[in-house]
N, C-alpha and C positions, 0 to 999 in steps of 0.2 A: 731746828726744833727749839733751840735755846731762845732765839728771837721770838718765836711764837709764844713761848711760856712767858717771856718778859712782857709781851704785849697784853696777854691775858691778865697779868698782875696789875699792869697800869690801868687797864680798863676797869678792873674790879675796884681799885682804889678810887678812881674818879666816880664810880657809881655810888660808893659808900659816902663820899663827900657830898654828892648831890642829894642823897637821902637825908643826911643830917641837916643840911640847909633847909630842906623842905619841911622837916619837922619843927625847926626853930621858927620859921616864918612862912606861913602858907601863901604869902603873896609873892614869894621869890620864884623865879623861873630858872631853867637850866640850859639856856642857849650856849653858854660858855663850855659846858660839859660836852654838848653835841659837837661843838667846833673842835675841841681837843680830840674827841674820839675820831672825828673825820681826819684830822691831821695824822693820828697814829695809824689808822687803817690804811691811809694812802701811802704810807712809807713802807708797808710790808712788801717784801720781795715777791716778784711773780716768777714762778718756775714753769717753763714751757713743758708740754708733754714729751717732747723729744729729749729734753734734759733729764726728765724723770726716768726715761727708759735707758739712758746711757749707763753702761756697766764699766766702760774704760775708754779713754781717748788719749791720744798722744800726737802732738804736732812736731815732736822731735826737737823742740827748741831747747830742751834740757838734756844733757848727756847722762843724767843720773836717773832716768825714768825706768830703768830695769832691763833694757835690751842688751843682748850680747855685744861685746866689744872685742873682737878677735881678729888677728891677722895670722892666717895659716900659711902664708907664703904663696900658695896657689889660689888663694881666695881671701875675702875679707868681709866681715860684718861689723859695721860701726856707724856712728852718727857722723853726718857731714853737712855743714852749712844749713842747719835747720831741717834736714831730711834724714832718712835712714838709708844707708848704702849697703848693697850686697854686690860684691865683685866676684866673678868666677873666671879665673885665669888658667883653667885647664879644660880640655874637651870632654863632653859627655859627663858633666858633673853638676850637682846641685848643692847649694848652700842655703841654710835657713836660720832663722832666729826667732826667739820667743820672749815675751815679757815675764814669764813665770807666774801665770794665773791659771784659774780653772773655772770653766763654765759648762753648762749643758747646752740649752738651745740659744743660739746667737745669730745675729746678722752683723757681718763685718764689712765695713767700707774702707777703702783706701785709694788715694791718688797715686798713680805710678808714672814714672818718667824714665825713659831710656837715656842714660847719661852717655853711653857710647858702646861700641862693640857691635857684634852681628845682630841682625833682626831675627835670625833663626835661633830663638832662645825660648825660655819659658819662665814665667813669673806669676806670682799671685799670692793667695791667702791660704793659710793652714788653719784647720779647726780640729777640735777633739784630739789634740796632740797628747799621746800617752808617754812616749819616749822616742828615741831616734828611729825605732823600727815600726812604730804604730801611730798612724795619723791619716787624716784626709788632706789633700791639696787640691784646690780649685784654681786652675791656671789658664793663662792665655799666653800668646807670643806676639812679638812686635811685627811679625809678618801675617797676623790676622787669624791665628789658629786658637782653639780652645779644647779643654778636656778636664775631667775630674778624676783624680787618682786616689786609690787607697793603698797605703803602705802598711802591710800587716806582716808581723814577724820578719821584717826585712825584705819582703817580696812586694814589688810594685805592680799594681794592676789597674788599668784604666776601666772606669765604670760606665756602662751604657753604650760604648762604642769601641771599635777596634784600634783607633788611633786618633790623634788630634785632627779636628775638622775645622774648616774655614767659617768665619762669620763676618758679615759686613758691619756688624756693630762695633768691631774692634778697629780703632784708628791705626792706619798704617802709613798715612801721609804726615802725621805729626807724632812726636815721641811720647805723648801723654795719653793715658787711659784711666778711667775710673772703674775699679773692680768692686763688685758687691758679692759676697759669699754668704749664703743663708744655710745654716745647719740646724734644722728644726725636726726633732724626732728622727725618723729614718730617711727624711727627704733632704737632699743636698741640691742647692740651686745656685748656679753661677750666672750673674748678670754683668754686662759690660756697658758702661756709658748709659745706664738707665734701661737697657734692653736685655731681657732674659735670653740666654743662648743655649742653656742645657739644664735639665733637671733629672736626677737619678734617685733611686732609693737604695739604701744599704744600712744595715743595723750592726755592723761590726763594733762601732764605738758610739757611746752615748754622751760622753763628756770629756773634757780635757782642756789643755791650753790652746790659745790661738797663736798665730805667727805669720811670718812673711818668708817667701821662698823665691829664689832666682836660680836659673841654671843655664847651661850651655848644651849644644849638640856637637856637631863636628868641629866648629870653630870656637876657640876660647876668647876671652876678653869681654865678657858681658859685664856691663856696669849699670845696675838698676838702682833707681832712687825711689823711695816711698815717702809719702807725706799724708797728714790728716787721717790717721788711723783711728777708727771709731768702732767700738763694739756696743751694740744695743740689744735689748730684749726684743724678741719678735712681737 
């Protein structure tokens, strides 16, 4: 906005100068003013529509961007080599982390990489996080399963299905997947690698923080890495 105001001031000054010259000598022309105006206009920054819609983004290159940095002994949430790492070293347990923000309707994208441990895991995106007992989690697993959970007053419930279901959209032959979680009104949508896998409706929460989650089932040792976390307006 400051640059825009500065440009307007410069253009106004040039226009006044041109008017003064015209009054002093009717034979003068203003090609120089047009040239200067063209130079100023061409230097204005161009903002893409995607950038205008971005509410928050993090490539985890800085360890001071606001995410949790905790070592629990049985798990860990911290930055690691330009990614964000969640380790789960006990069975049937989840760890998650948040940047400490608040939104209502959002679309969250993140790249995920399994750094090690069992493929029987779960990981993905949190939205509308109120506190440790109240939030949504849109999750997949490295062995090709998916589901959307609601954690309310400490009780976890899967929405729209009885258990995690398989999808061919999830990469199982490589450790990487791209997860997109849309939380818009009462509609929650999970897409993986550009393909929608499930959509449900629930109105328990309408706003809150975003975040990342990774967990284990019967086997501990899950090591999940996240990168290129982007939150945009729908």
